C-alpha positions in Angstrom: 84.5 115.4 103.2 81.4 117.5 102.1 81.0 120.7 104.1 78.8 123.7 104.1 78.7 127.1 105.7 75.5 127.5 107.8 74.2 131.1 107.7 72.6 132.6 110.8 69.2 132.7 109.0 69.2 129.0 108.4 66.1 127.0 109.5 64.6 123.6 109.2 61.7 122.9 106.8 59.7 119.8 106.2 60.6 117.5 103.3 58.9 114.4 101.9 58.6 111.5 104.5 60.4 108.2 104.3 58.3 105.2 103.1 58.1 104.0 106.7 59.3 104.9 110.2 62.9 103.9 110.5 65.8 104.4 112.9 69.6 103.9 112.5 71.1 103.4 115.9 74.7 102.7 114.8 77.7 104.9 114.3 78.5 104.0 110.6 75.1 103.0 109.3 74.1 106.4 108.2 73.3 107.8 104.7 75.8 108.5 101.9 75.7 111.2 99.2 76.0 109.4 95.9 79.1 110.4 94.0 78.5 112.9 91.1 74.9 113.4 92.1 72.9 115.5 94.6 71.1 112.3 95.8 71.4 110.5 99.2 71.1 106.8 99.8 69.8 105.2 103.0 70.0 101.5 103.7 68.4 99.1 106.2 67.8 100.2 109.8 65.2 99.2 112.4 61.4 99.3 112.2 59.2 100.2 115.1 59.3 96.6 116.4 63.1 96.7 116.4 63.4 94.3 113.4 65.9 94.8 110.7 64.7 96.3 107.4 65.6 95.0 104.0 65.1 98.1 102.0 67.0 101.0 100.6 65.8 104.3 99.2 67.3 107.4 97.4 66.4 110.9 98.3 66.4 113.5 95.4 66.4 117.0 96.9 65.6 118.6 93.6 62.3 116.6 93.3 61.9 116.2 97.1 61.2 112.5 96.7 62.3 109.2 98.2 62.5 106.4 95.7 63.1 102.7 96.6 66.0 101.1 94.8 65.0 98.7 92.0 66.3 95.7 93.9 66.5 95.6 97.6 69.3 94.6 100.0 69.2 92.0 102.7 67.6 93.0 106.0 70.2 94.5 108.4 70.6 96.9 111.2 73.6 98.1 113.1 75.5 97.6 109.9 78.0 99.9 108.2 77.6 101.9 104.9 80.6 103.1 103.0 80.8 105.1 99.8 83.5 103.6 97.5 85.8 105.6 95.2 84.0 104.5 92.0 80.7 105.8 93.2 79.3 102.4 94.4 78.3 101.8 98.0 79.4 99.0 100.3 77.1 97.7 103.1 78.6 95.3 105.7 77.5 93.1 108.5 74.9 94.0 111.0 72.0 92.0 112.5 69.6 90.4 110.1 66.6 90.2 112.5 65.4 91.6 115.8 68.1 89.7 117.7 71.7 88.3 117.2 73.6 86.6 115.6 75.4 89.0 113.3 76.0 88.8 109.6 79.2 88.0 107.6 77.6 89.1 104.4 78.3 92.3 102.4 76.6 93.9 99.4 77.4 96.6 96.9 74.9 99.1 95.5 75.6 100.3 91.9 73.7 103.6 91.4 74.2 103.5 87.6 72.5 100.1 87.3 70.3 100.7 90.4 71.1 97.2 91.6 72.4 95.4 94.7 74.9 92.5 94.4 76.9 90.3 96.8 80.3 91.6 97.9 82.0 88.5 99.3 81.9 87.3 102.9 83.7 88.9 105.8 86.0 86.7 107.9 84.0 87.6 111.1 80.3 88.2 111.7 79.9 91.6 113.3 77.6 94.5 114.1 78.2 97.9 115.6 81.6 98.0 113.7 83.3 100.9 111.9 83.9 100.9 108.2 85.9 103.7 106.4 87.3 104.2 102.9 91.1 104.3 102.8 93.0 106.4 100.2 94.0 103.1 98.5 90.3 102.5 97.6 90.1 99.7 100.1 87.6 99.6 103.0 88.8 99.1 106.6 86.2 97.3 108.8 87.1 97.2 112.5 85.7 95.9 115.8 82.1 95.6 116.5 80.1 92.9 118.4 79.5 89.2 117.9 77.8 86.4 119.8 80.0 84.9 122.5 77.9 82.0 123.7 74.2 81.5 124.0 72.7 85.0 124.2 75.9 86.7 125.5 77.8 89.2 123.4 81.5 90.0 123.1 83.3 93.0 121.6 85.8 92.3 118.8 89.4 93.1 118.2 89.5 91.8 114.7 89.7 94.1 111.6 89.6 93.3 107.9 90.0 94.9 104.5 87.7 94.8 101.5 89.3 95.3 98.0 86.6 96.5 95.6 88.9 95.7 92.6 88.9 92.0 93.5 85.9 91.6 95.8 88.1 89.8 98.3 88.2 90.3 102.1 91.6 89.9 103.9 92.4 90.1 107.6 94.0 93.3 108.9 95.9 93.6 112.1 93.9 93.3 115.3 92.9 96.4 117.3 94.7 96.9 120.5 91.4 96.9 122.4 88.2 95.1 121.7 85.4 97.6 121.1 82.0 98.2 119.6 79.9 101.3 118.9 83.1 103.3 118.3 83.7 105.9 115.7 86.5 105.8 113.0 87.7 108.9 111.2 90.2 109.0 108.4 93.0 111.6 108.9 96.1 112.8 107.2 98.1 110.3 105.2 95.2 107.9 105.4 95.6 107.1 109.1 92.4 106.1 110.8 91.6 107.3 114.3 89.3 105.0 116.3 87.5 106.7 119.2 85.8 105.3 122.3 83.0 102.8 122.1 82.1 100.0 124.6 83.5 96.7 125.7 81.1 93.9 126.6 81.6 92.6 130.1 78.4 90.7 130.7 76.6 93.5 132.6 73.3 95.2 131.6 75.2 98.3 130.4 78.6 97.8 128.8 81.2 100.2 130.1 82.4 103.1 127.8 86.0 103.3 126.7 88.4 106.2 126.8 91.0 104.3 124.8 91.8 105.4 121.3 94.1 104.0 118.6 95.5 104.7 115.1 95.6 102.5 112.1 98.5 103.0 109.7 97.5 101.5 106.3 101.0 101.6 105.0 102.3 99.4 107.9 99.0 97.6 108.4 99.3 98.1 112.1 97.3 99.6 115.0 99.0 101.7 117.7 97.6 103.3 120.9 97.3 107.0 120.9 96.1 109.5 123.5 93.0 108.5 125.6 89.9 110.6 125.8 89.5 112.8 128.8 86.2 111.0 129.5 85.1 107.5 128.4 82.4 107.8 125.7 79.7 105.7 124.1 76.9 106.9 121.9 79.1 109.9 121.1 80.1 111.5 117.7 83.5 112.2 116.3 83.9 114.6 113.4 87.0 115.7 111.5 87.7 119.5 111.9 90.7 119.2 109.6 93.2 116.7 108.2 94.8 116.4 111.7 92.1 117.4 114.2 88.9 115.6 115.4 86.1 116.9 117.6 84.2 114.5 119.9 80.9 115.5 121.3 78.6 114.2 124.0 77.8 110.6 124.7 76.1 108.5 127.3 76.4 109.9 130.9 79.5 108.4 132.5 79.6 106.8 135.9 81.6 108.1 138.9 84.8 109.9 138.1 88.3 109.4 139.6 87.2 111.4 142.7 84.2 109.1 143.2 81.5 111.6 142.4 78.9 111.3 139.6 78.9 114.1 137.0 75.4 114.6 135.6 76.8 117.2 133.1 79.3 114.8 131.5 77.2 114.6 128.3 77.8 118.3 127.7 81.5 117.9 127.3 83.5 118.0 124.0 87.2 117.5 123.3 89.6 117.8 120.4 92.3 115.4 119.2 95.5 116.6 117.6 97.3 114.1 115.3 100.6 115.9 115.6 100.7 115.4 119.4 98.4 112.5 119.9 96.7 114.3 122.7 93.1 115.1 123.6 92.3 118.5 125.1 89.0 119.9 126.4 86.9 122.0 124.0 84.1 124.3 125.2 81.2 122.5 126.7 78.0 122.3 124.6 75.1 124.3 125.9 73.3 121.0 126.9 74.3 117.4 127.0 73.2 114.7 124.5 73.8 111.2 123.2 72.8 109.3 120.1 72.9 112.7 118.3 74.4 113.4 114.9 77.3 115.7 114.0 78.3 116.9 110.5 81.1 119.1 109.4 80.1 122.5 108.1 82.4 125.2 106.7 86.0 125.5 107.9 86.4 124.2 111.4 82.7 124.0 112.1 80.5 121.1 113.3 76.7 121.1 113.4 75.4 118.9 116.3 71.8 117.8 115.8 69.2 116.3 118.0 70.0 113.4 120.3 68.6 112.4 123.7 69.6 112.1 127.3 68.7 108.4 127.5 66.9 105.9 125.3 64.5 105.2 128.2 61.5 107.4 129.0 62.8 110.2 126.8 61.7 112.4 123.9 64.2 113.3 121.1 65.9 116.7 121.4 65.0 119.4 118.9 68.2 121.3 119.9 70.8 122.1 117.2 74.1 123.8 118.0 77.1 124.7 115.9 80.8 124.6 117.0 83.3 127.1 115.7 86.8 125.7 116.2 88.5 129.1 115.7 86.6 130.6 118.6 86.2 127.4 120.6 82.5 128.4 121.0 79.0 127.0 120.5 76.1 128.9 118.9 72.5 127.8 119.0 70.8 127.2 115.6 67.2 126.8 114.7 65.8 123.6 116.3 64.5 120.5 114.5 60.8 120.4 113.6 60.7 116.9 115.1 62.9 115.9 118.0 64.8 112.7 117.3 67.8 110.5 118.0 69.3 107.5 116.0 68.4 109.2 112.7 70.0 109.7 109.3 71.9 113.0 108.7 74.0 114.1 105.8 75.3 117.3 104.2 73.8 117.7 100.7 75.9 119.0 97.7 74.0 122.3 97.8 75.1 122.8 101.4 71.8 122.0 103.1 71.7 119.4 105.9 69.3 116.4 105.7 67.7 114.8 108.8 65.4 111.8 108.3 63.8 109.1 110.5 65.0 108.2 113.9 63.4 107.6 117.3 61.1 110.3 118.7 60.0 109.0 122.0 60.4 106.0 124.3 59.0 104.6 127.5 56.9 106.9 129.6 57.4 109.6 127.0 55.7 107.5 124.3 52.0 106.9 123.8 52.7 103.2 124.4 55.4 102.8 127.0 56.2 99.3 125.7 57.3 100.6 122.2 59.7 103.2 121.1 58.1 105.6 118.7 59.9 106.0 115.4 59.3 108.8 112.9 59.3 108.8 109.1 59.6 112.5 108.8 62.4 114.2 106.9 63.6 117.8 107.1 66.2 120.1 105.5 68.3 122.8 107.2 69.6 125.8 105.3 68.8 129.4 104.4 67.3 128.1 101.1 65.3 125.2 102.7 
């Protein structure tokens, strides 16, 4: 896990724009820092019309340039991007157009050759899934969404493993609960924590889940673990240590157990302890948010960036706050130059934080209420930015 220590004097400064306005609305479709380099790869995403993009580009912070890869990947959005142990990058699933169905295809990017090549076929078409690198070098893909019938969608319980050594996909044990839009985090001994997400039930808005579970790669099994204190979707989950995970924000929940609606639910944060399997409340964020990004900084720190209250009639938030696990406290940091949600965020090898693309305005907040405004802007956060 790449981390940095954010000094109090840190600020955001403009960097070179992306080639075109792009948004990444998934949990695992974000950028990866290419192994052994200072460069960052972004893949696919959605264009302003909502269609999937078949392009990839590499950002070089030293030159402040975005360069398209020599060959380009297949169009896909709501896919997953995973850095492999050998420095290559695996891209899986997603949606290939502006609508379903999902993709079974996978591709590998080789930075040394600057080429994309097929990486076998998954057993299940899926989008909105998680994909994480296990200590064994294999990639665990879990859950997501798929077409049920006609235009209806279902959440998936299935999981599978990709072996880069053979290029073969094999079925892994099924999740205990079908889910999509969840977050997966690799913890101590290679166990994988899967947090929240949604389950499709045929309504306009799929309900958020509080259920969480652990994957044990040695046994190849999933087991339930402690449930979140609040159901969460469009949240973020970030490792604070080998055994602790911080979850922040998410879509505003419905009525609680007492039947009342909590408009401040998006402010909440909570921590998971692997040793106990229990979630406990962390200090509330200064303000609520969903579809934000969170990256690990320093020891026990998390930088929470941007986001929005809703993807309807909203502008992206400029707000940035930092969590200190030792003090269980939040500190405001310098705000983004461009408010955004559904964007790319990564910690660079020099400690700076990259934010690129994303949605800036929607609905009545946009110049054209029928179209979500995306941005191509890029900015860097750090005292040397």
